[in-house]
C-alpha positions as CSV (number, residue, x, y, z in Angstrom):
1,M,-48.2,-34.8,93.5
2,T,-45.7,-35.9,96.0
3,A,-46.4,-35.0,99.4
4,A,-43.7,-33.8,101.6
5,N,-42.2,-36.3,103.9
6,P,-42.1,-35.0,107.4
7,H,-39.2,-37.7,108.2
8,S,-36.1,-36.3,108.5
9,H,-33.9,-39.4,108.7
10,A,-32.4,-40.7,105.8
11,P,-34.5,-43.6,104.5
12,A,-33.4,-47.4,103.9
13,R,-31.9,-48.4,100.1
14,L,-34.2,-50.5,98.2
15,D,-32.5,-51.5,94.8
16,L,-36.2,-52.4,93.3
17,R,-34.2,-54.0,90.0
18,Q,-32.6,-56.7,91.8
19,D,-34.3,-60.0,91.8
20,V,-37.4,-60.1,93.6
21,A,-36.6,-62.9,96.1
22,L,-33.4,-60.6,97.1
23,L,-35.5,-57.7,97.3
24,T,-38.2,-59.5,99.6
25,A,-35.2,-60.2,102.0
26,D,-34.2,-56.5,102.3
27,L,-38.1,-55.6,103.1
28,I,-38.0,-58.5,106.0
29,D,-34.9,-56.8,107.4
30,I,-36.8,-53.8,108.1
31,N,-38.8,-53.8,110.8
32,S,-42.6,-52.8,110.4
33,V,-44.6,-54.5,113.0
34,S,-48.1,-52.5,112.9
35,G,-47.7,-49.1,114.2
36,N,-43.9,-49.0,113.6
37,E,-44.4,-48.8,109.4
38,T,-42.2,-45.3,109.1
39,E,-39.1,-47.0,108.3
40,L,-40.1,-49.2,105.7
41,A,-42.8,-46.3,104.1
42,D,-40.0,-44.1,103.9
43,A,-37.6,-46.4,102.2
44,V,-40.6,-47.3,99.9
45,E,-41.6,-43.7,99.2
46,H,-37.6,-42.8,98.6
47,A,-37.4,-46.0,95.8
48,L,-40.6,-44.9,93.9
49,S,-39.8,-41.2,93.9
50,S,-36.8,-42.2,91.5
51,L,-39.6,-43.6,88.9
52,P,-40.6,-40.5,86.8
53,Q,-43.4,-42.7,84.9
54,L,-45.1,-42.4,88.6
55,E,-46.8,-40.0,90.2
56,L,-46.6,-40.4,94.1
57,L,-48.9,-39.0,97.1
58,R,-48.0,-40.1,101.0
59,D,-50.5,-40.1,103.9
60,G,-49.2,-41.1,107.2
61,D,-47.3,-44.3,106.4
62,S,-49.7,-45.3,103.3
63,L,-48.6,-44.6,99.5
64,I,-50.2,-44.1,96.5
65,A,-48.2,-44.4,93.1
66,R,-50.0,-44.0,89.5
67,T,-49.5,-44.1,85.7
68,N,-51.1,-41.9,84.1
69,L,-51.1,-43.2,80.6
70,G,-55.0,-42.7,79.3
71,R,-55.7,-46.7,79.1
72,A,-59.1,-47.6,79.0
73,E,-58.8,-49.8,82.0
74,R,-57.2,-49.1,84.8
75,V,-55.7,-51.8,87.6
76,V,-55.1,-51.4,91.2
77,L,-52.6,-53.5,93.0
78,A,-52.3,-53.2,96.8
79,G,-50.6,-54.9,99.7
80,H,-49.6,-53.7,103.4
81,L,-46.3,-52.9,104.9
82,D,-47.0,-54.1,108.3
83,T,-46.4,-57.4,110.0
84,V,-47.6,-59.2,113.3
85,P,-44.7,-59.1,116.2
86,L,-42.0,-61.3,116.5
87,P,-42.5,-63.9,119.2
88,A,-41.6,-62.7,122.7
89,A,-38.9,-65.8,123.0
90,G,-37.9,-68.0,120.6
91,G,-35.0,-69.5,118.5
92,S,-36.7,-70.7,115.8
93,L,-35.8,-69.3,112.1
94,G,-39.0,-67.3,112.3
95,T,-37.4,-64.9,115.1
96,V,-34.3,-63.8,112.5
97,P,-35.6,-61.0,110.0
98,S,-34.2,-63.1,107.2
99,Y,-32.6,-66.1,106.7
100,W,-31.7,-68.6,103.5
101,P,-31.3,-72.1,105.0
102,S,-29.4,-72.8,101.5
103,G,-27.2,-70.5,102.6
104,A,-27.0,-68.9,99.0
105,P,-29.3,-65.6,99.0
106,G,-32.2,-65.8,96.4
107,E,-32.1,-69.8,96.4
108,G,-34.3,-72.0,97.9
109,I,-36.6,-71.1,100.6
110,L,-36.4,-67.6,102.3
111,Y,-37.6,-67.5,106.2
112,G,-38.6,-64.2,108.0
113,R,-41.3,-62.4,109.7
114,G,-43.5,-61.1,106.6
115,A,-42.1,-63.6,104.3
116,T,-45.3,-64.5,103.0
117,D,-47.7,-61.8,104.8
118,M,-47.1,-60.1,103.1
119,K,-43.6,-58.7,102.1
120,G,-43.2,-61.1,99.4
121,G,-46.3,-59.4,97.6
122,V,-44.9,-56.1,98.2
123,A,-41.5,-56.9,96.6
124,V,-43.7,-57.9,93.8
125,Q,-45.5,-54.3,93.6
126,L,-42.4,-52.4,94.0
127,A,-40.2,-54.4,91.1
128,L,-43.3,-54.3,88.8
129,A,-43.3,-50.7,89.2
130,A,-39.5,-50.5,88.4
131,S,-39.9,-52.3,85.5
132,L,-43.0,-51.2,83.4
133,F,-41.4,-49.2,81.2
134,D,-38.2,-51.3,80.7
135,G,-37.1,-51.4,77.1
136,G,-39.4,-49.0,75.9
137,A,-42.5,-51.1,76.8
138,E,-45.7,-49.7,78.4
139,P,-48.5,-51.6,80.3
140,D,-51.5,-51.8,78.2
141,K,-53.3,-50.9,81.6
142,D,-53.0,-47.9,83.7
143,V,-51.8,-49.0,87.3
144,T,-52.2,-48.0,90.7
145,F,-49.7,-49.3,93.6
146,V,-51.1,-49.0,97.1
147,F,-48.8,-49.6,99.9
148,Y,-50.6,-49.3,103.5
149,D,-50.3,-49.6,107.1
150,H,-51.9,-51.0,109.8
151,E,-53.4,-53.8,108.1
152,E,-52.7,-56.5,111.2
153,V,-54.5,-54.6,113.7
154,K,-58.4,-53.5,114.1
155,A,-60.0,-52.3,111.0
156,V,-60.7,-49.1,112.7
157,K,-56.9,-48.2,112.1
158,S,-56.3,-49.7,108.7
159,G,-54.3,-47.1,106.5
160,L,-55.9,-48.5,103.3
161,G,-59.1,-47.2,105.1
162,R,-57.5,-43.6,105.6
163,L,-56.7,-43.6,102.2
164,V,-60.3,-44.2,101.2
165,R,-61.4,-41.2,103.4
166,N,-58.5,-39.0,102.4
167,H,-57.6,-39.9,98.9
168,G,-60.7,-42.0,97.7
169,G,-60.5,-40.3,94.0
170,L,-57.2,-41.8,93.6
171,L,-58.1,-45.5,94.1
172,G,-60.7,-45.9,92.0
173,G,-60.1,-48.6,89.1
174,D,-61.7,-51.2,87.0
175,F,-60.2,-54.4,88.7
176,A,-58.4,-54.7,91.7
177,I,-55.6,-57.4,93.0
178,L,-54.6,-57.5,96.6
179,L,-51.0,-59.5,96.9
180,E,-51.8,-61.5,99.8
181,P,-50.4,-64.9,100.1
182,T,-52.5,-67.4,97.8
183,D,-49.9,-70.2,96.6
184,G,-50.1,-68.5,93.1
185,T,-53.8,-69.2,92.7
186,V,-56.4,-66.3,92.7
187,E,-58.8,-66.3,95.5
188,G,-62.1,-64.3,95.0
189,G,-63.6,-62.2,97.3
190,C,-63.6,-62.9,101.3
191,N,-65.1,-64.1,104.4
192,G,-66.2,-61.3,106.6
193,T,-65.0,-60.9,110.0
194,M,-66.8,-60.0,113.1
195,R,-65.7,-59.9,117.0
196,L,-68.3,-60.1,119.6
197,E,-68.4,-60.2,123.5
198,A,-70.9,-62.2,125.5
199,T,-71.0,-61.7,129.1
200,T,-72.1,-63.6,132.2
201,L,-73.0,-61.6,135.3
202,G,-73.0,-63.2,139.0
203,E,-72.4,-62.7,142.5
204,A,-69.0,-62.1,144.3
205,A,-68.5,-63.9,147.4
206,H,-65.7,-65.3,149.4
207,S,-64.5,-68.9,147.8
208,A,-64.8,-70.3,151.2
209,R,-68.9,-69.8,151.5
210,A,-69.2,-70.0,147.7
211,W,-73.0,-70.2,148.4
212,M,-73.5,-67.0,149.5
213,G,-72.5,-65.5,145.7
214,S,-73.2,-66.9,142.4
215,N,-70.3,-67.8,139.8
216,A,-70.3,-65.9,136.7
217,I,-67.7,-68.0,134.8
218,H,-70.0,-71.2,135.6
219,A,-72.7,-69.2,134.4
220,A,-70.6,-68.9,130.9
221,A,-70.6,-72.7,130.2
222,P,-73.6,-72.8,128.3
223,I,-71.8,-70.2,125.8
224,L,-69.3,-72.6,125.4
225,A,-71.3,-75.4,125.0
226,R,-73.3,-74.1,122.2
227,L,-70.4,-73.0,120.3
228,A,-68.7,-76.0,120.8
229,A,-71.7,-77.7,119.3
230,Y,-71.9,-75.2,116.4
231,E,-71.5,-76.9,112.9
232,P,-69.9,-74.2,110.6
233,Q,-72.2,-73.7,107.5
234,T,-70.1,-73.8,103.9
235,I,-72.4,-71.4,101.6
236,N,-71.8,-71.4,98.0
237,V,-71.3,-67.6,96.5
238,D,-71.3,-67.1,92.6
239,G,-69.6,-70.2,92.3
240,L,-66.9,-70.4,95.3
241,D,-67.8,-72.3,98.4
242,Y,-67.0,-70.4,101.4
243,R,-66.4,-72.1,104.6
244,E,-67.6,-70.5,107.8
245,S,-66.2,-70.3,111.4
246,L,-67.5,-69.3,114.9
247,N,-65.4,-69.5,117.6
248,A,-64.7,-68.3,121.5
249,V,-61.2,-67.1,121.2
250,K,-61.0,-65.4,124.6
251,I,-62.3,-65.6,128.2
252,N,-61.9,-63.6,130.9
253,G,-63.3,-63.4,134.6
254,G,-62.6,-63.7,138.2
255,T,-60.3,-61.3,140.5
256,A,-58.7,-63.2,142.7
257,G,-58.1,-66.6,143.6
258,N,-60.3,-66.7,146.7
259,V,-63.4,-64.9,145.2
260,I,-66.1,-66.1,143.5
261,P,-66.4,-64.1,139.9
262,D,-69.4,-61.7,139.5
263,R,-68.2,-60.9,135.7
264,C,-67.5,-63.0,132.9
265,V,-66.5,-62.4,128.8
266,V,-66.3,-64.9,126.4
267,E,-64.8,-63.1,123.2
268,I,-65.8,-64.6,119.8
269,N,-64.5,-64.5,116.4
270,Y,-67.3,-65.2,113.4
271,R,-65.7,-65.7,110.0
272,F,-68.9,-65.4,107.7
273,A,-69.3,-66.0,104.1
274,P,-70.0,-62.8,101.7
275,D,-73.8,-63.8,101.3
276,K,-74.4,-61.8,104.8
277,T,-74.1,-58.3,105.7
278,P,-72.2,-57.4,109.0
279,D,-75.9,-56.9,110.7
280,Q,-77.1,-60.4,109.1
281,A,-73.9,-62.0,110.7
282,E,-74.9,-60.2,114.3
283,A,-78.1,-62.0,113.8
284,H,-77.1,-65.3,113.3
285,V,-74.9,-65.2,116.4
286,R,-77.7,-63.4,118.6
287,E,-79.8,-66.6,117.6
288,L,-77.7,-69.1,118.7
289,L,-76.8,-67.3,122.0
290,A,-80.4,-66.3,123.1
291,G,-80.6,-65.3,126.3
292,F,-77.2,-64.1,126.6
293,D,-75.8,-60.3,126.8
294,V,-74.3,-60.2,123.4
295,V,-72.4,-57.1,122.1
296,R,-70.5,-56.8,118.7
297,T,-67.1,-55.0,118.8
298,D,-65.6,-54.9,115.8
299,S,-66.6,-56.0,112.1
300,A,-65.7,-55.9,108.5
301,A,-67.8,-56.8,105.7
302,G,-66.9,-59.9,103.3
303,A,-66.8,-59.7,99.4
304,R,-68.4,-61.5,96.7
305,P,-65.9,-63.0,94.4
306,G,-66.3,-60.7,91.0
307,L,-64.9,-62.9,88.9
308,N,-67.4,-62.5,86.2
309,H,-66.0,-59.2,85.5
310,P,-64.3,-59.2,82.1
311,A,-60.6,-57.8,83.8
312,A,-60.8,-60.3,86.4
313,A,-61.8,-63.1,83.9
314,S,-58.9,-62.2,81.4
315,F,-56.3,-62.3,84.8
316,V,-57.9,-65.8,86.2
317,A,-57.1,-67.5,82.4
318,A,-53.7,-65.8,82.5
319,V,-52.9,-67.1,85.7
320,G,-54.1,-70.5,84.6
321,A,-55.4,-71.9,87.7
322,E,-58.9,-72.7,89.1
323,P,-59.9,-70.0,91.6
324,K,-60.6,-70.5,95.1
325,P,-62.7,-68.6,97.5
326,K,-60.7,-66.8,100.3
327,Y,-61.6,-67.9,103.6
328,G,-59.7,-65.2,106.0
329,W,-60.8,-61.5,105.6
330,T,-58.5,-59.2,103.4
331,D,-58.8,-55.7,102.3
332,V,-60.6,-56.9,98.7
333,A,-63.5,-56.0,100.9
334,R,-62.4,-52.5,100.8
335,F,-62.5,-52.4,97.2
336,S,-65.5,-54.4,96.8
337,E,-67.2,-51.3,98.7
338,L,-65.8,-48.9,96.4
339,G,-67.7,-51.1,93.7
340,I,-64.4,-52.2,92.5
341,P,-64.0,-56.0,91.8
342,A,-61.4,-57.7,93.6
343,V,-59.1,-61.1,94.0
344,N,-56.4,-61.8,96.2
345,F,-53.1,-63.0,94.3
346,G,-49.6,-63.5,95.8
347,P,-46.8,-65.6,96.6
348,G,-46.5,-67.7,99.6
349,D,-48.9,-70.1,101.7
350,A,-51.3,-68.4,103.7
351,L,-51.3,-71.1,106.1
352,L,-47.9,-69.9,107.0
353,A,-48.7,-66.8,108.0
354,H,-47.9,-65.3,111.5
355,K,-46.4,-68.6,112.5
356,D,-42.6,-68.7,113.5
357,N,-41.1,-70.5,110.8
358,E,-42.9,-68.0,108.1
359,H,-41.2,-68.8,104.9
360,V,-41.7,-68.5,101.0
361,E,-39.9,-69.9,97.9
362,A,-38.0,-67.9,96.3
363,D,-39.4,-69.0,92.8
364,A,-42.7,-68.5,93.9
365,I,-42.2,-64.6,94.3
366,R,-40.8,-64.5,91.0
367,E,-43.3,-66.4,89.4
368,C,-46.0,-64.2,90.9
369,L,-44.1,-61.3,89.1
370,R,-43.9,-63.3,85.7
371,A,-47.6,-63.7,85.7
372,L,-48.4,-60.0,86.3
373,R,-46.0,-58.8,84.0
374,S,-47.1,-61.1,81.2
375,W,-50.8,-59.8,82.1
376,L,-49.9,-56.1,82.0
377,N,-48.4,-56.2,78.9
378,A,-50.2,-58.8,77.2
């Protein structure tokens, strides 16, 4: 079921059987900033098409590759191909595609955009896909590999969302693992996320005669004061403690240095625990900012941990570390909406994601691959 590839240029060659840390470096070296994933999607498609045990489908710059062994259980392993942009100017290690400070490729630490978020995880997916049937072995579960575009941008552009709409039947499974960076620990569920805008209006006037107008920026001060005084909640959901956050992240107002501003917009980001729906989260913000014009501009629901599912429990046991909550939003929420219990598990420290010095330990990538291989063939 391989879809025709509309791209005519020869794709980059990926060696899926080399050391997985070296494969990660090769993935980093292919620029795939959100909206520019085609070259990497071409390379992934070309590499997976050589694996006869997989059925392959491409939709835009997203791909689904599936085994069909008739197993009683199916696991979905998913990861996004895109990264955030490089800094506009720099000179730090994070501005080069990939870099080994040791000077020995594959040893020590790997630097580069996407090292943790999340080309290390994608490399694990690809290496696992290539080795599932090595030596005559077969996994004890059917596996669906999902690679998708546009994760690091607004939810409406999500490649995974597009796959759900266009090919939802191919994404079914009993359990899903998203290979986002978790430092090799299972992180259950995720917080939801929401963007809102609170707007204040005034009256424009010449700043030399400010009393003739009304300053909309000054009128926004109570919004900022309420947000600054707000104490975020920590909410226990199915045994995991999810810490929330509610912050002003951008403010815009004014037209010129000699004009009293007649409009000001405060952009707000709310990271809410998975005990709330987006509507409930919005109501919470509206209550805090009562009296102000508040509009929701974007949102994505969170996901409950789902660790009581037998497949999740067996995976947690195989990893061997105490599971933690996922504070940031991830696409486990999309699998949760499909009725599939999902967790985050991948190499690298999530606190390094999007930083100029983004990096991952080579051994962390190898250990992630080892854990998944062991679990799938247990």
